[in-house]
KOLTOR-508617 format. One record per residue (C-alpha): residue in one letter; y, x, z. Coordinates in steps of 0.1 Angstrom, whole numbers, plus 5000, padded with zeros to 4 digits. Example, Ala and Ser with C-alpha at 12.3 -4.5 7.8 and 13.67 -1.06 7.14 Angstrom:
BEGIN
<node><kegu>a</kegu><v>4955</v><u>5123</u><w>5078</w></node>
<node><kegu>s</kegu><v>4989</v><u>5137</u><w>5071</w></node>
end
This chain:
BEGIN
<node><kegu>x</kegu><v>3318</v><u>7561</u><w>9092</w></node>
<node><kegu>x</kegu><v>3314</v><u>7594</u><w>9074</w></node>
<node><kegu>x</kegu><v>3276</v><u>7591</u><w>9079</w></node>
<node><kegu>x</kegu><v>3276</v><u>7557</u><w>9064</w></node>
<node><kegu>x</kegu><v>3296</v><u>7570</u><w>9034</w></node>
<node><kegu>x</kegu><v>3272</v><u>7599</u><w>9029</w></node>
<node><kegu>x</kegu><v>3242</v><u>7575</u><w>9030</w></node>
<node><kegu>x</kegu><v>3259</v><u>7551</u><w>9005</w></node>
<node><kegu>x</kegu><v>3267</v><u>7580</u><w>8981</w></node>
<node><kegu>x</kegu><v>3232</v><u>7593</u><w>8984</w></node>
<node><kegu>x</kegu><v>3218</v><u>7559</u><w>8977</w></node>
<node><kegu>x</kegu><v>3240</v><u>7556</u><w>8946</w></node>
<node><kegu>x</kegu><v>3228</v><u>7590</u><w>8935</w></node>
<node><kegu>x</kegu><v>3192</v><u>7579</u><w>8936</w></node>
<node><kegu>x</kegu><v>3200</v><u>7547</u><w>8918</w></node>
<node><kegu>x</kegu><v>3220</v><u>7563</u><w>8890</w></node>
<node><kegu>x</kegu><v>3195</v><u>7591</u><w>8886</w></node>
<node><kegu>x</kegu><v>3167</v><u>7566</u><w>8881</w></node>
<node><kegu>x</kegu><v>3189</v><u>7546</u><w>8857</w></node>
<node><kegu>x</kegu><v>3198</v><u>7576</u><w>8835</w></node>
<node><kegu>x</kegu><v>3162</v><u>7586</u><w>8833</w></node>
<node><kegu>x</kegu><v>3152</v><u>7552</u><w>8821</w></node>
<node><kegu>x</kegu><v>3181</v><u>7544</u><w>8798</w></node>
<node><kegu>x</kegu><v>3159</v><u>7544</u><w>8768</w></node>
<node><kegu>x</kegu><v>3139</v><u>7515</u><w>8782</w></node>
<node><kegu>x</kegu><v>3171</v><u>7495</u><w>8788</w></node>
<node><kegu>x</kegu><v>3168</v><u>7493</u><w>8826</w></node>
<node><kegu>x</kegu><v>3198</v><u>7497</u><w>8849</w></node>
<node><kegu>x</kegu><v>3199</v><u>7490</u><w>8886</w></node>
<node><kegu>x</kegu><v>3226</v><u>7468</u><w>8900</w></node>
<node><kegu>x</kegu><v>3239</v><u>7469</u><w>8935</w></node>
<node><kegu>x</kegu><v>3213</v><u>7454</u><w>8959</w></node>
<node><kegu>x</kegu><v>3223</v><u>7428</u><w>8984</w></node>
<node><kegu>x</kegu><v>3201</v><u>7446</u><w>9008</w></node>
<node><kegu>x</kegu><v>3211</v><u>7480</u><w>9020</w></node>
<node><kegu>x</kegu><v>3174</v><u>7492</u><w>9021</w></node>
<node><kegu>x</kegu><v>3161</v><u>7477</u><w>8989</w></node>
<node><kegu>x</kegu><v>3167</v><u>7494</u><w>8955</w></node>
<node><kegu>x</kegu><v>3176</v><u>7471</u><w>8927</w></node>
<node><kegu>x</kegu><v>3153</v><u>7490</u><w>8904</w></node>
<node><kegu>x</kegu><v>3124</v><u>7476</u><w>8924</w></node>
<node><kegu>x</kegu><v>3135</v><u>7440</u><w>8921</w></node>
<node><kegu>x</kegu><v>3108</v><u>7419</u><w>8905</w></node>
<node><kegu>x</kegu><v>3115</v><u>7404</u><w>8871</w></node>
<node><kegu>x</kegu><v>3122</v><u>7367</u><w>8873</w></node>
<node><kegu>x</kegu><v>3097</v><u>7344</u><w>8856</w></node>
<node><kegu>x</kegu><v>3107</v><u>7332</u><w>8822</w></node>
<node><kegu>x</kegu><v>3104</v><u>7296</u><w>8832</w></node>
<node><kegu>x</kegu><v>3130</v><u>7301</u><w>8859</w></node>
<node><kegu>x</kegu><v>3155</v><u>7317</u><w>8835</w></node>
<node><kegu>x</kegu><v>3151</v><u>7288</u><w>8810</w></node>
<node><kegu>x</kegu><v>3152</v><u>7259</u><w>8834</w></node>
<node><kegu>x</kegu><v>3170</v><u>7230</u><w>8819</w></node>
<node><kegu>x</kegu><v>3197</v><u>7215</u><w>8840</w></node>
<node><kegu>x</kegu><v>3187</v><u>7179</u><w>8846</w></node>
<node><kegu>x</kegu><v>3223</v><u>7169</u><w>8853</w></node>
<node><kegu>x</kegu><v>3233</v><u>7182</u><w>8818</w></node>
<node><kegu>x</kegu><v>3205</v><u>7162</u><w>8802</w></node>
<node><kegu>x</kegu><v>3215</v><u>7131</u><w>8821</w></node>
<node><kegu>x</kegu><v>3252</v><u>7136</u><w>8810</w></node>
<node><kegu>x</kegu><v>3241</v><u>7139</u><w>8774</w></node>
<node><kegu>x</kegu><v>3221</v><u>7106</u><w>8776</w></node>
<node><kegu>x</kegu><v>3250</v><u>7090</u><w>8794</w></node>
<node><kegu>x</kegu><v>3274</v><u>7099</u><w>8765</w></node>
<node><kegu>x</kegu><v>3249</v><u>7085</u><w>8739</w></node>
<node><kegu>x</kegu><v>3245</v><u>7053</u><w>8760</w></node>
<node><kegu>x</kegu><v>3282</v><u>7048</u><w>8763</w></node>
<node><kegu>x</kegu><v>3286</v><u>7054</u><w>8726</w></node>
<node><kegu>x</kegu><v>3259</v><u>7028</u><w>8719</w></node>
<node><kegu>x</kegu><v>3275</v><u>7003</u><w>8743</w></node>
<node><kegu>x</kegu><v>3309</v><u>7006</u><w>8728</w></node>
<node><kegu>x</kegu><v>3296</v><u>7000</u><w>8693</w></node>
<node><kegu>x</kegu><v>3273</v><u>6972</u><w>8705</w></node>
<node><kegu>x</kegu><v>3301</v><u>6951</u><w>8719</w></node>
<node><kegu>x</kegu><v>3324</v><u>6963</u><w>8692</w></node>
<node><kegu>x</kegu><v>3352</v><u>6975</u><w>8715</w></node>
<node><kegu>x</kegu><v>3360</v><u>6998</u><w>8685</w></node>
<node><kegu>x</kegu><v>3354</v><u>6985</u><w>8650</w></node>
<node><kegu>x</kegu><v>3324</v><u>7001</u><w>8634</w></node>
<node><kegu>x</kegu><v>3344</v><u>7014</u><w>8605</w></node>
<node><kegu>x</kegu><v>3360</v><u>7038</u><w>8630</w></node>
<node><kegu>x</kegu><v>3331</v><u>7044</u><w>8653</w></node>
<node><kegu>x</kegu><v>3296</v><u>7038</u><w>8637</w></node>
<node><kegu>x</kegu><v>3267</v><u>7031</u><w>8660</w></node>
<node><kegu>x</kegu><v>3242</v><u>7059</u><w>8668</w></node>
<node><kegu>x</kegu><v>3215</v><u>7043</u><w>8647</w></node>
<node><kegu>x</kegu><v>3236</v><u>7044</u><w>8616</w></node>
<node><kegu>x</kegu><v>3245</v><u>7080</u><w>8622</w></node>
<node><kegu>x</kegu><v>3209</v><u>7090</u><w>8626</w></node>
<node><kegu>x</kegu><v>3200</v><u>7072</u><w>8594</w></node>
<node><kegu>x</kegu><v>3228</v><u>7090</u><w>8576</w></node>
<node><kegu>x</kegu><v>3214</v><u>7123</u><w>8589</w></node>
<node><kegu>x</kegu><v>3179</v><u>7114</u><w>8577</w></node>
<node><kegu>x</kegu><v>3191</v><u>7104</u><w>8542</w></node>
<node><kegu>x</kegu><v>3214</v><u>7134</u><w>8536</w></node>
<node><kegu>x</kegu><v>3198</v><u>7162</u><w>8555</w></node>
<node><kegu>x</kegu><v>3176</v><u>7180</u><w>8530</w></node>
<node><kegu>x</kegu><v>3188</v><u>7166</u><w>8497</w></node>
<node><kegu>x</kegu><v>3217</v><u>7143</u><w>8490</w></node>
<node><kegu>x</kegu><v>3228</v><u>7129</u><w>8456</w></node>
<node><kegu>x</kegu><v>3255</v><u>7110</u><w>8476</w></node>
<node><kegu>x</kegu><v>3271</v><u>7143</u><w>8487</w></node>
<node><kegu>x</kegu><v>3268</v><u>7156</u><w>8452</w></node>
<node><kegu>x</kegu><v>3290</v><u>7128</u><w>8440</w></node>
<node><kegu>x</kegu><v>3318</v><u>7143</u><w>8460</w></node>
<node><kegu>x</kegu><v>3312</v><u>7178</u><w>8447</w></node>
<node><kegu>x</kegu><v>3297</v><u>7188</u><w>8480</w></node>
<node><kegu>x</kegu><v>3264</v><u>7201</u><w>8466</w></node>
<node><kegu>x</kegu><v>3230</v><u>7184</u><w>8463</w></node>
<node><kegu>x</kegu><v>3214</v><u>7206</u><w>8490</w></node>
<node><kegu>x</kegu><v>3223</v><u>7181</u><w>8517</w></node>
<node><kegu>x</kegu><v>3237</v><u>7188</u><w>8551</w></node>
<node><kegu>x</kegu><v>3213</v><u>7217</u><w>8557</w></node>
<node><kegu>x</kegu><v>3229</v><u>7237</u><w>8529</w></node>
<node><kegu>x</kegu><v>3263</v><u>7233</u><w>8544</w></node>
<node><kegu>x</kegu><v>3249</v><u>7242</u><w>8579</w></node>
<node><kegu>x</kegu><v>3234</v><u>7274</u><w>8565</w></node>
<node><kegu>x</kegu><v>3269</v><u>7284</u><w>8552</w></node>
<node><kegu>x</kegu><v>3286</v><u>7276</u><w>8585</w></node>
<node><kegu>x</kegu><v>3259</v><u>7293</u><w>8605</w></node>
<node><kegu>x</kegu><v>3259</v><u>7325</u><w>8584</w></node>
<node><kegu>x</kegu><v>3297</v><u>7328</u><w>8588</w></node>
<node><kegu>x</kegu><v>3295</v><u>7323</u><w>8626</w></node>
<node><kegu>x</kegu><v>3267</v><u>7348</u><w>8631</w></node>
<node><kegu>x</kegu><v>3281</v><u>7374</u><w>8608</w></node>
<node><kegu>x</kegu><v>3315</v><u>7373</u><w>8625</w></node>
<node><kegu>x</kegu><v>3298</v><u>7374</u><w>8659</w></node>
<node><kegu>x</kegu><v>3278</v><u>7405</u><w>8650</w></node>
<node><kegu>x</kegu><v>3309</v><u>7424</u><w>8639</w></node>
<node><kegu>x</kegu><v>3329</v><u>7412</u><w>8669</w></node>
<node><kegu>x</kegu><v>3302</v><u>7423</u><w>8693</w></node>
<node><kegu>x</kegu><v>3301</v><u>7458</u><w>8678</w></node>
<node><kegu>x</kegu><v>3338</v><u>7462</u><w>8677</w></node>
<node><kegu>x</kegu><v>3347</v><u>7443</u><w>8709</w></node>
<node><kegu>x</kegu><v>3322</v><u>7459</u><w>8731</w></node>
<node><kegu>x</kegu><v>3329</v><u>7495</u><w>8718</w></node>
<node><kegu>x</kegu><v>3366</v><u>7491</u><w>8722</w></node>
<node><kegu>x</kegu><v>3364</v><u>7472</u><w>8755</w></node>
<node><kegu>x</kegu><v>3342</v><u>7498</u><w>8772</w></node>
<node><kegu>x</kegu><v>3363</v><u>7527</u><w>8758</w></node>
<node><kegu>x</kegu><v>3396</v><u>7512</u><w>8768</w></node>
<node><kegu>x</kegu><v>3384</v><u>7506</u><w>8804</w></node>
<node><kegu>x</kegu><v>3380</v><u>7543</u><w>8810</w></node>
<node><kegu>x</kegu><v>3402</v><u>7560</u><w>8785</w></node>
<node><kegu>x</kegu><v>3439</v><u>7554</u><w>8792</w></node>
<node><kegu>x</kegu><v>3452</v><u>7563</u><w>8758</w></node>
<node><kegu>x</kegu><v>3428</v><u>7538</u><w>8741</w></node>
<node><kegu>x</kegu><v>3438</v><u>7511</u><w>8766</w></node>
<node><kegu>x</kegu><v>3475</v><u>7518</u><w>8761</w></node>
<node><kegu>x</kegu><v>3471</v><u>7514</u><w>8723</w></node>
<node><kegu>x</kegu><v>3448</v><u>7484</u><w>8722</w></node>
<node><kegu>x</kegu><v>3459</v><u>7462</u><w>8751</w></node>
<node><kegu>x</kegu><v>3492</v><u>7451</u><w>8736</w></node>
<node><kegu>x</kegu><v>3474</v><u>7442</u><w>8703</w></node>
<node><kegu>x</kegu><v>3445</v><u>7423</u><w>8720</w></node>
<node><kegu>x</kegu><v>3467</v><u>7405</u><w>8745</w></node>
<node><kegu>x</kegu><v>3491</v><u>7394</u><w>8717</w></node>
<node><kegu>x</kegu><v>3461</v><u>7382</u><w>8696</w></node>
<node><kegu>x</kegu><v>3448</v><u>7363</u><w>8726</w></node>
<node><kegu>x</kegu><v>3481</v><u>7347</u><w>8734</w></node>
<node><kegu>x</kegu><v>3488</v><u>7334</u><w>8699</w></node>
<node><kegu>x</kegu><v>3469</v><u>7301</u><w>8693</w></node>
<node><kegu>x</kegu><v>3442</v><u>7309</u><w>8669</w></node>
<node><kegu>x</kegu><v>3446</v><u>7277</u><w>8649</w></node>
<node><kegu>x</kegu><v>3481</v><u>7287</u><w>8641</w></node>
<node><kegu>x</kegu><v>3468</v><u>7318</u><w>8623</w></node>
<node><kegu>x</kegu><v>3442</v><u>7299</u><w>8603</w></node>
<node><kegu>x</kegu><v>3465</v><u>7290</u><w>8574</w></node>
<node><kegu>x</kegu><v>3476</v><u>7326</u><w>8570</w></node>
<node><kegu>x</kegu><v>3440</v><u>7337</u><w>8564</w></node>
<node><kegu>x</kegu><v>3437</v><u>7310</u><w>8538</w></node>
<node><kegu>x</kegu><v>3469</v><u>7323</u><w>8521</w></node>
<node><kegu>x</kegu><v>3459</v><u>7359</u><w>8523</w></node>
<node><kegu>x</kegu><v>3422</v><u>7356</u><w>8512</w></node>
<node><kegu>x</kegu><v>3421</v><u>7322</u><w>8495</w></node>
<node><kegu>x</kegu><v>3394</v><u>7295</u><w>8500</w></node>
<node><kegu>x</kegu><v>3365</v><u>7320</u><w>8502</w></node>
<node><kegu>x</kegu><v>3340</v><u>7331</u><w>8528</w></node>
<node><kegu>x</kegu><v>3361</v><u>7362</u><w>8539</w></node>
<node><kegu>x</kegu><v>3389</v><u>7339</u><w>8551</w></node>
<node><kegu>x</kegu><v>3367</v><u>7321</u><w>8575</w></node>
<node><kegu>x</kegu><v>3348</v><u>7352</u><w>8586</w></node>
<node><kegu>x</kegu><v>3380</v><u>7372</u><w>8592</w></node>
<node><kegu>x</kegu><v>3395</v><u>7344</u><w>8613</w></node>
<node><kegu>x</kegu><v>3363</v><u>7343</u><w>8635</w></node>
<node><kegu>x</kegu><v>3363</v><u>7381</u><w>8639</w></node>
<node><kegu>x</kegu><v>3398</v><u>7381</u><w>8653</w></node>
<node><kegu>x</kegu><v>3390</v><u>7353</u><w>8677</w></node>
<node><kegu>x</kegu><v>3357</v><u>7366</u><w>8689</w></node>
<node><kegu>x</kegu><v>3366</v><u>7403</u><w>8691</w></node>
<node><kegu>x</kegu><v>3396</v><u>7395</u><w>8714</w></node>
<node><kegu>x</kegu><v>3374</v><u>7375</u><w>8738</w></node>
<node><kegu>x</kegu><v>3345</v><u>7401</u><w>8738</w></node>
<node><kegu>x</kegu><v>3370</v><u>7430</u><w>8742</w></node>
<node><kegu>x</kegu><v>3386</v><u>7414</u><w>8773</w></node>
<node><kegu>x</kegu><v>3353</v><u>7406</u><w>8789</w></node>
<node><kegu>x</kegu><v>3339</v><u>7441</u><w>8782</w></node>
<node><kegu>x</kegu><v>3370</v><u>7457</u><w>8797</w></node>
<node><kegu>x</kegu><v>3370</v><u>7435</u><w>8827</w></node>
<node><kegu>x</kegu><v>3332</v><u>7441</u><w>8833</w></node>
<node><kegu>x</kegu><v>3337</v><u>7479</u><w>8834</w></node>
<node><kegu>x</kegu><v>3366</v><u>7474</u><w>8858</w></node>
<node><kegu>x</kegu><v>3345</v><u>7452</u><w>8881</w></node>
<node><kegu>x</kegu><v>3316</v><u>7477</u><w>8881</w></node>
<node><kegu>x</kegu><v>3315</v><u>7497</u><w>8913</w></node>
<node><kegu>x</kegu><v>3329</v><u>7531</u><w>8905</w></node>
<node><kegu>x</kegu><v>3304</v><u>7548</u><w>8928</w></node>
<node><kegu>x</kegu><v>3278</v><u>7546</u><w>8901</w></node>
<node><kegu>x</kegu><v>3300</v><u>7564</u><w>8876</w></node>
<node><kegu>x</kegu><v>3308</v><u>7590</u><w>8902</w></node>
<node><kegu>x</kegu><v>3272</v><u>7595</u><w>8911</w></node>
<node><kegu>x</kegu><v>3263</v><u>7599</u><w>8874</w></node>
<node><kegu>x</kegu><v>3290</v><u>7626</u><w>8870</w></node>
<node><kegu>x</kegu><v>3277</v><u>7643</u><w>8901</w></node>
<node><kegu>x</kegu><v>3243</v><u>7645</u><w>8884</w></node>
<node><kegu>x</kegu><v>3259</v><u>7662</u><w>8854</w></node>
<node><kegu>x</kegu><v>3259</v><u>7632</u><w>8830</w></node>
<node><kegu>x</kegu><v>3281</v><u>7635</u><w>8800</w></node>
<node><kegu>x</kegu><v>3309</v><u>7610</u><w>8792</w></node>
<node><kegu>x</kegu><v>3287</v><u>7595</u><w>8764</w></node>
<node><kegu>x</kegu><v>3257</v><u>7592</u><w>8788</w></node>
<node><kegu>x</kegu><v>3278</v><u>7575</u><w>8814</w></node>
<node><kegu>x</kegu><v>3293</v><u>7552</u><w>8788</w></node>
<node><kegu>x</kegu><v>3259</v><u>7541</u><w>8775</w></node>
<node><kegu>x</kegu><v>3237</v><u>7545</u><w>8806</w></node>
<node><kegu>x</kegu><v>3260</v><u>7532</u><w>8833</w></node>
<node><kegu>x</kegu><v>3289</v><u>7513</u><w>8819</w></node>
<node><kegu>x</kegu><v>3272</v><u>7496</u><w>8789</w></node>
<node><kegu>x</kegu><v>3240</v><u>7486</u><w>8807</w></node>
<node><kegu>x</kegu><v>3258</v><u>7478</u><w>8840</w></node>
<node><kegu>x</kegu><v>3282</v><u>7454</u><w>8823</w></node>
<node><kegu>x</kegu><v>3258</v><u>7435</u><w>8801</w></node>
<node><kegu>x</kegu><v>3256</v><u>7403</u><w>8823</w></node>
<node><kegu>x</kegu><v>3294</v><u>7398</u><w>8822</w></node>
<node><kegu>x</kegu><v>3297</v><u>7409</u><w>8786</w></node>
<node><kegu>x</kegu><v>3270</v><u>7384</u><w>8777</w></node>
<node><kegu>x</kegu><v>3290</v><u>7356</u><w>8793</w></node>
<node><kegu>x</kegu><v>3319</v><u>7365</u><w>8770</w></node>
<node><kegu>x</kegu><v>3297</v><u>7365</u><w>8740</w></node>
<node><kegu>x</kegu><v>3285</v><u>7330</u><w>8748</w></node>
<node><kegu>x</kegu><v>3321</v><u>7318</u><w>8752</w></node>
<node><kegu>x</kegu><v>3331</v><u>7334</u><w>8719</w></node>
<node><kegu>x</kegu><v>3301</v><u>7318</u><w>8701</w></node>
<node><kegu>x</kegu><v>3307</v><u>7284</u><w>8716</w></node>
<node><kegu>x</kegu><v>3343</v><u>7283</u><w>8703</w></node>
<node><kegu>x</kegu><v>3334</v><u>7298</u><w>8669</w></node>
<node><kegu>x</kegu><v>3316</v><u>7267</u><w>8657</w></node>
<node><kegu>x</kegu><v>3347</v><u>7244</u><w>8659</w></node>
<node><kegu>x</kegu><v>3370</v><u>7271</u><w>8646</w></node>
<node><kegu>x</kegu><v>3347</v><u>7277</u><w>8616</w></node>
<node><kegu>x</kegu><v>3347</v><u>7240</u><w>8608</w></node>
<node><kegu>x</kegu><v>3385</v><u>7239</u><w>8611</w></node>
<node><kegu>x</kegu><v>3388</v><u>7268</u><w>8587</w></node>
<node><kegu>x</kegu><v>3365</v><u>7251</u><w>8562</w></node>
<node><kegu>x</kegu><v>3386</v><u>7220</u><w>8565</w></node>
<node><kegu>x</kegu><v>3416</v><u>7240</u><w>8552</w></node>
<node><kegu>x</kegu><v>3396</v><u>7253</u><w>8522</w></node>
<node><kegu>x</kegu><v>3362</v><u>7267</u><w>8517</w></node>
<node><kegu>x</kegu><v>3336</v><u>7267</u><w>8489</w></node>
<node><kegu>x</kegu><v>3311</v><u>7248</u><w>8512</w></node>
<node><kegu>x</kegu><v>3302</v><u>7242</u><w>8548</w></node>
<node><kegu>x</kegu><v>3302</v><u>7214</u><w>8573</w></node>
<node><kegu>x</kegu><v>3340</v><u>7215</u><w>8575</w></node>
<node><kegu>x</kegu><v>3343</v><u>7209</u><w>8538</w></node>
<node><kegu>x</kegu><v>3318</v><u>7180</u><w>8540</w></node>
<node><kegu>x</kegu><v>3339</v><u>7164</u><w>8568</w></node>
<node><kegu>x</kegu><v>3371</v><u>7169</u><w>8547</w></node>
<node><kegu>x</kegu><v>3356</v><u>7155</u><w>8515</w></node>
<node><kegu>x</kegu><v>3341</v><u>7124</u><w>8532</w></node>
<node><kegu>x</kegu><v>3371</v><u>7118</u><w>8553</w></node>
<node><kegu>x</kegu><v>3392</v><u>7111</u><w>8522</w></node>
<node><kegu>x</kegu><v>3366</v><u>7085</u><w>8513</w></node>
<node><kegu>x</kegu><v>3368</v><u>7069</u><w>8548</w></node>
<node><kegu>x</kegu><v>3330</v><u>7074</u><w>8552</w></node>
<node><kegu>x</kegu><v>3330</v><u>7077</u><w>8590</w></node>
<node><kegu>x</kegu><v>3293</v><u>7073</u><w>8593</w></node>
<node><kegu>x</kegu><v>3284</v><u>7104</u><w>8573</w></node>
<node><kegu>x</kegu><v>3313</v><u>7123</u><w>8588</w></node>
<node><kegu>x</kegu><v>3299</v><u>7116</u><w>8623</w></node>
<node><kegu>x</kegu><v>3265</v><u>7126</u><w>8610</w></node>
<node><kegu>x</kegu><v>3279</v><u>7160</u><w>8600</w></node>
<node><kegu>x</kegu><v>3296</v><u>7164</u><w>8633</w></node>
<node><kegu>x</kegu><v>3264</v><u>7155</u><w>8653</w></node>
<node><kegu>x</kegu><v>3243</v><u>7180</u><w>8632</w></node>
<node><kegu>x</kegu><v>3269</v><u>7208</u><w>8638</w></node>
<node><kegu>x</kegu><v>3269</v><u>7200</u><w>8675</w></node>
<node><kegu>x</kegu><v>3231</v><u>7201</u><w>8677</w></node>
<node><kegu>x</kegu><v>3231</v><u>7235</u><w>8660</w></node>
<node><kegu>x</kegu><v>3258</v><u>7248</u><w>8684</w></node>
<node><kegu>x</kegu><v>3239</v><u>7236</u><w>8715</w></node>
<node><kegu>x</kegu><v>3206</v><u>7250</u><w>8701</w></node>
<node><kegu>x</kegu><v>3221</v><u>7284</u><w>8695</w></node>
<node><kegu>x</kegu><v>3237</v><u>7284</u><w>8730</w></node>
<node><kegu>x</kegu><v>3203</v><u>7277</u><w>8746</w></node>
<node><kegu>x</kegu><v>3186</v><u>7304</u><w>8724</w></node>
<node><kegu>x</kegu><v>3213</v><u>7330</u><w>8732</w></node>
<node><kegu>x</kegu><v>3212</v><u>7321</u><w>8770</w></node>
<node><kegu>x</kegu><v>3174</v><u>7326</u><w>8770</w></node>
<node><kegu>x</kegu><v>3176</v><u>7358</u><w>8751</w></node>
<node><kegu>x</kegu><v>3203</v><u>7372</u><w>8773</w></node>
<node><kegu>x</kegu><v>3183</v><u>7362</u><w>8804</w></node>
<node><kegu>x</kegu><v>3153</v><u>7380</u><w>8791</w></node>
<node><kegu>x</kegu><v>3173</v><u>7412</u><w>8783</w></node>
<node><kegu>x</kegu><v>3188</v><u>7412</u><w>8818</w></node>
<node><kegu>x</kegu><v>3156</v><u>7402</u><w>8836</w></node>
<node><kegu>x</kegu><v>3160</v><u>7432</u><w>8858</w></node>
<node><kegu>x</kegu><v>3187</v><u>7415</u><w>8878</w></node>
<node><kegu>x</kegu><v>3177</v><u>7402</u><w>8913</w></node>
<node><kegu>x</kegu><v>3171</v><u>7365</u><w>8915</w></node>
<node><kegu>x</kegu><v>3200</v><u>7346</u><w>8929</w></node>
<node><kegu>x</kegu><v>3194</v><u>7333</u><w>8964</w></node>
<node><kegu>x</kegu><v>3196</v><u>7296</u><w>8970</w></node>
end
């Protein structure tokens, strides 16, 4: 047993020494499923394998659209409450780039795309800040007890309180301006990313950190070269979850009060009982959210292409 432990530690030393030497290139070895194969020698997976579309997901999407069409075709629900897909697509086409109709409701003449830009800018701005703050604090708290003792009660409390309950307070504190929506999203996304980053470091095999210390790596080098790179796959999962929930939260914040955005379009047209254009705005926002999720998944897959391919 002692010989096995020595061999395992020696293997970890070789892995970490290679990782620390190649940190600048963004390559980190993960634990190999084979005892004789180093993860650093694992071939990169082809891009087409990382971006493979799930056929069941596509089938489910078509099934939802078909069900929607069938319900409106037989008028199970009156069209004033649930317009058919064709009418929604026509509303998107008529109001996407320019819309005098939206201008009549003081929603701007730039069409749905102008509101989409506002919503997207807020989501991405908040996500960028949340990634910087959440990852830095999460990685630090995982290895520094004082930081964890200070931040855990705050983050756990923020994660326990329903985020929608706090939305009106941001409107009261900041008013119906961009900072109110961005601030709300930062709190929501930072909490998720912090918890994922902290858990990722906890799940990382401590033998890699011990091996790095044996090689004389500093705390900063271990944090960036071992913990940061080694936890990227799990942290990326948290980022995707935070991004997915941010779209609906942003729209809700805009419903409460905002200078523009998809949420404001929905709020303005809901008062006019125009369900067709409201559905058009929702479909456009959903399309953008799905598109960004696919883009982010592909980008994260490319960044972590050094991971060994999953066995089927």
